[in-house]
C-alpha positions in Angstrom: 181.0 21.3 -42.4 180.9 18.1 -44.4 182.8 15.0 -43.1 183.9 13.5 -46.4 185.2 16.7 -49.4 185.6 15.3 -52.7 189.5 15.1 -54.0 189.4 13.4 -57.3 193.2 12.2 -58.7 192.6 13.9 -61.9 194.5 15.8 -63.9 198.0 13.7 -63.8 197.1 11.3 -67.1 194.2 10.9 -69.5 191.7 13.8 -70.8 191.2 17.5 -70.4 187.5 16.4 -69.6 188.4 15.1 -66.2 189.7 18.7 -65.3 186.4 19.9 -66.0 184.6 17.6 -64.2 187.0 18.2 -61.3 186.1 21.7 -61.5 182.6 21.2 -61.8 181.9 19.0 -58.8 185.3 19.3 -56.6 185.9 21.7 -54.0 190.0 20.7 -54.9 191.8 17.8 -56.8 194.8 16.0 -56.3 197.0 16.2 -59.6 196.5 19.5 -62.3 199.2 18.7 -64.7 197.3 18.6 -67.6 196.2 22.2 -67.1 199.4 24.0 -68.3 197.5 22.2 -72.2 194.1 24.6 -71.3 195.3 27.7 -70.1 191.7 28.9 -69.9 191.1 26.0 -67.5 193.9 27.0 -65.8 193.0 30.5 -65.2 188.9 29.4 -64.1 190.6 27.2 -61.5 193.0 30.4 -60.5 189.2 32.6 -60.1 187.9 30.0 -58.1 190.8 29.5 -56.0 190.5 25.8 -56.7 193.7 24.0 -54.7 195.5 21.4 -55.8 
């Protein structure tokens, strides 16, 4: 029950490392367009049920 939720804007532009950091630190992310280029990371997001 946090007052603030960390929901970074990652995955639209930039490198794949932004999505890795978002996976490790955030409850959900704002975008995820670059996940199509990293199928293993996409599967991890699916397994962990990280919302986009």
